[in-house]
C-alpha distance (Angstrom), angle and dihedral (degrees) to the residues before:
residue distance angle dihedral
M1 . . .
G2 3.82 . .
Q3 3.79 123.9 .
V4 3.81 115.9 -91.4
L5 3.81 109.5 -142.5
H6 3.78 127.3 -151.1
G7 3.81 110.4 -103.5
S8 3.82 92.8 -109.2
A9 3.83 96.8 33.8
T10 3.84 116.9 136.0
T11 3.80 95.9 -178.8
T12 3.80 136.8 58.4
E13 3.78 125.9 -138.3
A14 3.80 89.2 -103.6
I15 3.82 91.8 56.1
R16 3.80 91.3 45.3
R17 3.78 91.5 51.2
A18 3.81 90.8 48.1
I19 3.83 90.4 50.9
Q20 3.80 92.6 50.3
N21 3.81 92.1 48.5
S22 3.81 96.9 42.4
Q23 3.81 126.0 97.8
E24 3.85 92.3 -161.6
S25 3.77 121.8 117.9
L26 3.81 122.4 -94.2
R27 3.78 89.9 -110.8
A28 3.83 93.0 52.8
L29 3.78 93.7 47.7
S30 3.80 91.1 45.2
K31 3.79 90.1 54.5
R32 3.81 93.4 43.3
Y33 3.80 96.2 54.2
G34 3.81 99.7 29.0
I35 3.80 95.5 -119.0
N36 3.82 132.0 119.0
Q37 3.76 122.6 -93.6
K38 3.83 93.6 -113.3
T39 3.80 89.4 61.7
V40 3.80 91.3 49.2
A41 3.81 90.4 49.3
K42 3.82 91.3 48.6
W43 3.79 94.5 54.7
R44 3.79 93.7 41.7
K45 3.84 88.7 59.7
R46 3.82 95.0 46.5
T47 3.80 121.0 94.5
S48 3.82 93.8 -155.6
L49 3.80 136.1 45.6
A50 3.79 97.4 -132.3
D51 3.80 125.8 103.0
L52 3.79 116.7 -110.8
P53 3.84 113.5 -112.6
T54 3.78 115.2 -97.4
G55 3.80 128.0 -135.1
P56 3.82 129.4 43.5
K57 3.82 115.7 -22.2
E58 3.79 89.9 -135.2
P59 3.79 127.3 24.7
H60 3.79 113.8 -109.7
S61 3.75 139.9 169.0
T62 3.77 124.2 -79.0
I63 3.79 87.9 -152.0
L64 3.78 102.0 44.6
S65 3.79 124.5 55.1
M66 3.80 119.0 -129.5
E67 3.83 88.8 -105.0
E68 3.83 91.0 52.1
E69 3.80 91.5 49.2
A70 3.80 89.0 51.3
V71 3.80 89.5 53.2
V72 3.80 91.9 49.3
V73 3.82 92.2 49.4
A74 3.82 93.6 46.2
F75 3.80 91.8 49.1
R76 3.78 94.7 48.5
R77 3.83 94.0 46.9
H78 3.78 91.9 44.9
T79 3.80 98.1 47.5
L80 3.81 105.5 23.2
L81 3.79 87.8 -149.4
P82 3.83 122.1 160.9
L83 3.80 120.1 -95.3
D84 3.80 97.9 -97.2
D85 3.78 93.2 46.8
C86 3.79 90.0 51.6
L87 3.80 89.8 49.4
Y88 3.81 93.7 50.8
A89 3.82 92.8 47.1
L90 3.81 96.3 45.2
Q91 3.80 101.3 42.7
P92 3.84 94.4 80.8
T93 3.82 87.8 56.7
I94 3.85 95.0 37.7
P95 3.83 105.3 28.8
H96 3.84 95.5 -179.5
L97 3.82 91.9 54.0
T98 3.81 111.1 121.0
R99 3.77 130.5 -171.6
S100 3.80 92.4 -107.6
S101 3.81 95.0 47.0
L102 3.83 89.4 48.1
H103 3.78 91.4 50.1
R104 3.81 92.7 48.6
C105 3.82 90.6 48.9
L106 3.83 91.7 52.3
Q107 3.83 90.1 47.4
R108 3.79 92.2 51.7
H109 3.79 90.5 54.3
G110 3.80 94.7 43.2
I111 3.81 95.6 -115.5
S112 3.81 101.4 104.5
R113 3.82 91.2 112.9
L114 3.76 122.5 59.1
P115 3.82 117.6 -127.9
D116 3.79 113.0 -85.1
V117 3.79 109.5 -108.5
E118 3.76 96.2 -175.2
G119 3.78 133.4 76.9
D120 3.77 120.8 40.6
K121 3.82 95.0 -14.6
E122 3.76 118.4 112.9
P123 3.78 109.5 -105.4
K124 3.79 117.4 -109.7
K125 3.76 118.6 -99.7
K126 3.80 110.8 -93.6
F127 3.80 117.9 -130.9
K128 3.76 123.7 -139.0
S129 3.78 112.0 -90.3
Y130 3.80 116.2 -102.4
P131 3.81 133.1 -179.5
I132 3.79 112.4 -103.0
G133 3.79 112.9 -80.6
Y134 3.82 97.9 66.1
F135 3.82 106.7 119.9
H136 3.77 130.7 -172.7
I137 3.82 111.2 -151.4
D138 3.79 122.1 -162.6
I139 3.82 140.2 157.8
A140 3.81 126.4 -125.5
E141 3.79 122.2 -166.1
V142 3.81 116.3 -127.6
Q143 3.80 118.4 -157.3
T144 3.84 114.3 -150.5
A145 3.80 135.7 167.4
E146 3.81 88.2 -101.0
G147 3.80 94.1 51.4
K148 3.77 139.8 -92.1
L149 3.82 123.4 -20.4
Y150 3.80 130.9 179.6
L151 3.80 126.2 -127.1
F152 3.81 112.3 -157.0
V153 3.81 109.2 -154.7
A154 3.82 129.9 -171.0
I155 3.80 124.2 -175.1
D156 3.80 128.9 -178.3
R157 3.80 107.8 -129.6
T158 3.77 92.9 -143.7
S159 3.82 109.3 31.3
K160 3.87 93.9 29.1
F161 3.82 88.5 -135.1
A162 3.80 103.5 164.4
F163 3.78 131.8 -160.4
A164 3.79 128.7 -177.9
E165 3.81 138.1 179.5
L166 3.80 133.0 179.8
Y167 3.80 122.2 -130.2
S168 3.78 134.6 -179.7
K169 3.81 90.0 -139.0
A170 3.78 135.8 32.7
G171 3.81 101.0 -145.7
K172 3.77 131.3 134.9
M173 3.83 92.9 -95.0
N174 3.79 89.9 54.7
A175 3.80 91.0 48.8
A176 3.79 91.2 50.1
Q177 3.79 92.7 48.9
F178 3.80 90.6 48.5
L179 3.78 90.3 53.6
R180 3.81 91.5 50.3
N181 3.82 90.0 50.4
L182 3.78 90.6 47.0
I183 3.80 91.4 53.4
A184 3.79 90.0 50.6
A185 3.82 92.8 48.1
V186 3.80 100.5 46.5
P187 3.84 111.9 87.6
Y188 3.83 92.6 -146.5
I189 3.77 139.2 43.8
I190 3.80 119.4 -70.7
H191 3.80 109.1 -144.2
T192 3.84 101.0 171.3
V193 3.79 139.8 21.8
L194 3.76 124.4 -167.4
T195 3.84 120.5 -157.0
D196 3.77 138.1 158.3
N197 3.81 119.5 -101.2
G198 3.81 95.1 -98.7
I199 3.78 118.7 141.7
Q200 3.79 89.3 -109.5
F201 3.81 89.1 69.2
T202 3.76 109.5 26.8
N203 3.78 149.6 -0.3
R204 3.81 94.2 -158.4
A205 3.78 91.3 97.1
V206 3.81 89.9 62.2
D207 3.82 101.2 35.9
R208 3.78 124.7 0.3
N209 3.82 89.5 -162.2
A210 3.83 94.1 53.3
F211 3.78 122.5 118.3
Q212 3.81 115.5 -78.8
H213 3.78 112.5 -79.8
I214 3.84 114.8 -124.3
F215 3.83 90.8 -121.8
D216 3.81 89.7 55.1
W217 3.81 89.4 45.6
V218 3.83 90.8 56.3
C219 3.81 89.2 47.7
D220 3.83 93.1 51.1
D221 3.80 91.8 44.1
N222 3.81 89.1 57.2
G223 3.83 99.3 39.1
I224 3.80 93.2 -108.5
E225 3.78 123.7 147.0
H226 3.81 111.8 -134.5
R227 3.79 113.6 -148.6
L228 3.81 127.0 -173.0
């Protein structure tokens, strides 16, 4: 069977093999085969004779940036919310996100279907019932080409209302601002928020007599109980 060349190939496998086995200079080989020295250098470094595949290494959306896809994936894996709930929560952060583009993104990353909770699997632990307005706030790390970002996520335990925002840092000022934005976005009263004891949310775990943390201050200012 004959050799199939890449569409823009200027060398055959025989020439590539000769280049890799030759001790001649780049200039001499360039002149011998009628190709530029960069091409000679490229094939001398290669360990195989095949062309590298063209196009993107991994399929990705033409609508969503790589960073936005990372946000979508982190949110889905962190919350395990249904498609439409993810869409509603993420659209304020990604305004051009549509239901179809969200679904395609989840499919590409193999998370378009939620884990099966039926059958032989042990049922999930049931939380105590609360009136709407009880939010669990957490932070998910998002890895992007530019570095690490932080997705703040809040979910109402009862209504499943979800809210998310992306930040470049995960400090106490970011946490406080996220809470303010959450309060403004939720169409009903928030009476309780549950967080971990990270320094973004509290200093009570270190010193109960310490000055009031800004996150606790925002809670108190809005009549919200902060549980750890």
